[in-house]
C-alpha positions as CSV (number, residue, x, y, z in Angstrom):
1,M,-36.6,-0.9,10.2
2,S,-36.7,0.9,6.5
3,L,-33.4,2.6,4.9
4,E,-35.6,3.3,1.8
5,P,-35.4,7.3,2.3
6,E,-31.5,7.0,3.2
7,L,-31.1,4.5,-0.1
8,K,-32.7,7.0,-2.1
9,E,-30.3,10.0,-1.5
10,L,-27.4,7.6,-1.7
11,Q,-29.1,6.8,-5.2
12,R,-29.6,10.9,-5.5
13,Q,-25.9,11.6,-4.3
14,L,-24.8,9.0,-6.6
15,A,-26.8,10.2,-10.2
16,Q,-25.4,13.4,-9.4
17,I,-21.8,12.7,-9.7
18,D,-22.5,10.3,-13.0
19,M,-24.2,13.7,-14.4
20,L,-19.8,14.0,-15.1
21,D,-19.0,10.9,-16.0
22,A,-20.5,7.3,-16.6
23,P,-18.8,4.5,-14.3
24,S,-17.4,1.6,-16.2
25,D,-18.4,-2.3,-16.4
26,G,-16.6,-4.0,-13.4
27,G,-16.3,-7.9,-12.7
28,H,-19.0,-10.2,-11.3
29,S,-18.6,-12.0,-7.9
30,G,-19.5,-15.7,-8.2
31,F,-20.4,-15.9,-4.5
32,P,-23.7,-16.3,-3.6
33,E,-25.3,-13.4,-2.1
34,F,-27.8,-11.6,-0.2
35,T,-29.5,-8.6,-1.8
36,L,-30.2,-5.5,1.2
37,L,-31.4,-3.1,-0.9
38,K,-31.7,-2.5,-4.6
39,R,-32.9,1.3,-5.9
40,Q,-32.4,1.6,-9.8
41,N,-28.4,1.1,-10.5
42,L,-27.8,0.7,-6.8
43,K,-27.1,-2.2,-4.7
44,L,-26.0,-2.8,-1.6
45,K,-25.4,-6.6,-0.5
46,M,-24.4,-8.6,2.8
47,Y,-23.2,-12.3,3.0
48,Q,-23.7,-14.7,5.8
49,E,-19.7,-15.2,5.5
50,K,-18.1,-17.5,8.1
51,G,-15.0,-16.3,9.6
52,H,-15.6,-12.7,8.3
53,E,-15.6,-10.8,11.8
54,L,-15.5,-7.4,10.6
55,P,-18.6,-5.7,9.4
56,H,-19.2,-4.9,5.3
57,L,-21.0,-4.6,2.8
58,H,-21.0,-4.8,-1.1
59,V,-21.4,-2.2,-3.5
60,D,-22.8,-3.1,-7.0
61,Y,-23.3,0.2,-8.9
62,S,-24.7,0.5,-12.8
63,S,-23.5,-2.0,-14.6
64,Q,-20.7,-3.1,-12.4
65,H,-21.3,-5.9,-10.2
66,H,-19.1,-6.2,-6.7
67,V,-17.2,-3.2,-7.1
68,A,-16.3,-2.0,-3.9
69,S,-16.5,-3.6,-0.1
70,F,-17.1,-0.9,2.8
71,A,-16.4,-1.6,6.6
72,I,-19.4,-0.1,8.2
73,K,-17.4,0.7,11.6
74,P,-15.9,2.9,11.3
75,P,-16.7,3.0,7.4
76,H,-14.1,2.8,4.9
77,R,-13.3,1.2,1.7
78,L,-11.8,-2.3,1.9
79,E,-11.1,-3.4,-1.5
80,G,-13.0,-2.7,-5.1
81,T,-12.4,-1.0,-8.2
82,L,-15.3,1.5,-7.7
83,K,-14.6,4.9,-9.0
84,K,-13.1,7.0,-6.0
85,K,-15.4,10.1,-6.9
86,Y,-18.2,8.0,-5.4
87,E,-16.8,7.2,-2.4
88,K,-17.1,9.8,0.5
89,A,-21.2,9.4,-0.6
90,I,-21.3,5.7,0.1
91,V,-18.7,6.6,3.4
92,D,-20.9,9.4,4.4
93,W,-24.0,7.5,3.8
94,I,-22.8,4.4,5.7
95,K,-22.0,6.8,8.3
96,V,-25.5,7.7,9.1
97,N,-26.7,4.2,8.8
98,S,-24.2,2.2,10.8
99,E,-26.8,1.1,13.6
100,K,-28.6,-0.2,10.9
101,L,-26.5,-1.4,8.8
102,L,-24.7,-3.6,12.3
103,T,-27.8,-4.8,13.4
104,I,-28.6,-6.4,9.9
105,W,-25.0,-7.6,9.8
106,R,-25.0,-9.2,13.6
107,Q,-28.3,-10.9,12.5
108,L,-27.3,-12.6,9.3
109,Q,-23.7,-13.8,11.1
110,A,-25.8,-15.3,13.7
111,G,-27.5,-17.5,10.8
112,G,-31.0,-15.2,10.7
113,D,-33.2,-15.9,7.7
114,P,-32.6,-13.2,5.6
115,K,-36.3,-13.7,4.4
116,D,-37.2,-11.8,7.4
117,L,-34.9,-8.8,6.8
118,V,-35.6,-8.0,2.8
119,P,-39.1,-6.7,3.1
120,Q,-37.9,-4.5,6.4
121,L,-35.1,-2.9,4.3
122,K,-37.2,-2.2,1.3
123,G,-39.5,-0.5,3.5
124,S,-42.4,-3.1,1.9
125,A,-43.1,-7.0,1.1
């Protein structure tokens, strides 16, 4: 399962938004993280979080770390300081990729080994 083409498209959309305005710096989360994907200035993450039943992902963008959390189904922002101008592109991307993201969420929450998932997501080992 590879999300590389979809991630490239999301990165392209966010870069297009950036042409108008550069994002500001955000805070950094001290929690251990599992990096799902990273493409240039975009990183999508999920955690193996006990007690978190709502499937969601975290977004780092540019120099901002953990700037927003988004629910997967239905896709919407849960929290965060990511500028609103990026929200539609991210929500639309999550809609298109929701089944892949839910599969990853289930595997992680069931105690799956993230090391096995990373190469699948990036499309290469």
